[in-house]
C-alpha positions in Angstrom: -23.9 57.3 -1.8 -26.3 59.4 0.4 -24.5 62.7 -1.5 -25.3 61.2 -5.0 -29.1 60.5 -3.8 -29.7 64.3 -2.5 -28.0 66.0 -5.6 -30.7 67.3 -7.8 -31.3 65.3 -11.0 -28.6 66.3 -13.8 -26.3 68.1 -11.2 -22.9 66.9 -11.7 -21.0 65.0 -8.9 -18.9 67.4 -6.8 -15.2 67.7 -7.8 -13.4 65.8 -5.5 -9.9 66.8 -7.0 -10.7 70.2 -6.4 -7.6 71.6 -4.2 -5.3 68.6 -5.1 -2.0 69.0 -6.6 -2.0 68.3 -10.4 1.3 67.5 -11.6 2.2 67.4 -15.4 3.0 65.1 -18.0 0.8 62.4 -16.6 -1.5 60.1 -18.6 -4.8 61.3 -17.4 -7.6 58.6 -17.3 -10.8 60.8 -17.5 -14.4 59.8 -17.0 -17.3 58.2 -15.1 -17.4 55.3 -12.5 -15.7 52.9 -15.2 -12.8 55.0 -15.2 -12.9 55.5 -11.6 -12.8 51.7 -10.8 -9.7 51.3 -13.1 -6.5 50.1 -11.8 -4.5 52.1 -14.3 -1.2 52.4 -12.5 -1.0 49.1 -12.3 -1.7 48.3 -15.8 0.5 51.0 -17.0 3.4 51.1 -14.4 5.7 52.6 -17.0 4.0 55.7 -17.2 2.7 58.3 -14.3 -0.9 58.2 -14.5 -3.8 60.5 -13.2 -7.2 58.6 -12.5 -9.9 61.2 -13.0 -12.7 59.2 -12.9 -15.7 60.4 -10.9 -18.6 57.8 -10.2 -22.0 59.3 -11.9 -20.3 61.7 -13.9 -21.5 63.1 -17.2 -20.1 65.2 -20.1 -21.0 68.4 -18.3 -19.4 67.3 -15.1 -16.3 66.3 -16.7 -16.1 69.8 -18.7 -17.0 71.8 -15.2 -13.9 70.3 -13.5 -11.0 70.4 -16.3 -8.8 72.7 -14.6 -8.8 70.0 -11.9 -8.5 66.8 -14.2 -5.5 68.3 -16.7 -2.6 70.0 -16.4 0.0 69.6 -19.3 -1.1 65.8 -19.9 1.2 63.4 -21.5 -2.3 61.8 -23.1 -5.7 61.8 -22.0 -7.8 58.7 -22.1 -11.7 59.8 -22.2 -14.9 57.3 -21.4 -17.8 59.6 -20.9 -21.2 59.3 -21.8 -22.9 56.4 -20.2 -24.6 58.0 -17.5 -25.8 61.0 -20.2 -27.4 58.2 -22.2 -29.3 57.3 -18.7 -30.8 60.5 -18.4 -28.3 61.9 -15.7 -26.9 65.0 -17.7 -28.4 68.2 -19.3 -30.1 65.8 -22.0 -30.7 62.0 -22.8 -31.1 62.5 -26.6 -28.3 61.3 -28.8 -28.2 64.6 -30.6 -27.9 66.7 -27.4 -25.1 64.4 -25.7 -23.1 64.4 -29.1 -23.1 68.2 -29.2 -21.9 68.6 -25.6 -19.1 65.8 -26.7 -17.8 67.7 -29.6 -17.6 70.9 -27.0 -15.6 68.8 -24.6 -13.3 67.7 -27.1 -12.8 71.1 -28.7 -12.3 72.3 -24.8 -9.7 69.6 -24.2 -7.7 70.1 -27.7 -7.6 73.6 -26.9 -6.5 73.0 -23.1 -4.0 70.5 -24.0 -3.0 70.9 -27.5 -0.1 68.8 -27.5 -1.6 65.8 -25.5 -2.4 62.9 -27.5 -6.4 62.3 -26.9 -8.0 58.8 -26.9 -11.4 58.6 -26.9 -13.1 55.6 -26.2 -16.2 54.3 -27.0 -19.2 54.2 -24.9 -18.9 50.7 -23.8 -21.8 48.2 -24.3 -24.4 47.4 -21.4 -27.9 45.8 -21.6 -29.1 45.0 -24.9 -32.0 47.7 -24.6 -29.6 50.5 -24.9 -27.6 49.1 -28.2 -29.2 51.3 -30.4 -28.9 54.2 -28.6 -25.1 53.8 -27.8 -24.3 52.6 -31.4 -25.8 55.8 -32.7 -23.9 57.9 -30.3 -20.6 56.2 -30.8 -21.3 56.8 -34.6 -21.0 60.5 -33.6 -18.3 60.2 -31.4 -16.3 58.5 -34.2 -17.3 61.5 -36.5 -16.2 64.0 -34.0 -13.1 62.4 -32.6 -11.6 61.2 -36.1 -8.4 59.1 -35.5 -8.6 59.9 -31.6 -11.7 57.4 -31.5 -11.1 53.9 -30.0 -14.0 51.4 -30.8 -14.6 49.2 -27.5 -17.4 47.5 -28.9 -15.8 44.2 -30.7 -13.7 43.4 -27.3 -16.4 43.8 -25.0 -19.8 43.1 -26.7 -21.2 39.7 -27.1 -23.9 40.3 -29.7 -25.6 43.5 -28.5 -24.9 43.6 -24.7 -21.8 43.5 -22.6 -20.5 40.2 -22.5 -21.8 38.4 -19.4 -18.0 37.4 -18.2 -17.0 41.0 -18.4 -19.6 42.4 -15.4 -21.2 41.4 -12.5 -24.3 44.1 -12.8 -24.6 44.5 -16.5 -23.3 48.0 -16.6 -19.7 48.1 -14.6 -16.7 46.1 -15.8 -15.1 43.2 -13.7 -11.5 42.6 -13.7 -12.1 40.3 -17.0 -13.9 43.3 -18.6 -11.1 45.6 -17.6 -8.7 43.3 -19.2 -10.2 43.4 -22.4 -10.2 46.9 -22.2 -6.9 47.3 -21.4 -6.0 45.0 -24.2 -7.6 47.4 -26.8 -6.3 50.5 -24.9 -2.6 49.4 -24.4 -1.5 49.4 -28.0 -3.1 52.8 -28.6 -1.6 54.5 -25.8 2.0 53.1 -25.9 2.0 54.3 -29.9 1.2 57.9 -28.8 3.8 58.0 -25.8 
């Protein structure tokens, strides 16, 4: 926590996976704190998984640590952009975030051309973010094409994250993760 507070605004979080052996043929869950808190090996016990979520991460941070996140993965599930919209990344402007996202997707596809990519939409949160999240998700869908997975219908109640899916208005609780997994599981199993 203290390290996060001492970082300069916009600095990516440290890559805590540097130096950790990186096996091949795993399903890699890549993203920020929402990904980090997921119990992926329990939800997908049939597959070897790597959780490469880091609290506070941004698009720039994920790009900076791809070498320690993926190595010939079986599939990649990506959820990133929430912290960028909150102003923690290089830009908080939707167009700038979308441009960084396009670069990240291109780099992922170049580094792991045979790995199916699942791009999870930015999740709903407080109502005041709904317009910008929808705008960003439209860009994500256009950039990712068939790789895009829209989580909004499963997680939103009107224009915000369902209260029963969160304890703080941003991060998912067990019910929220269950709703996400119910949408993600068929997509992931279809590509493996």
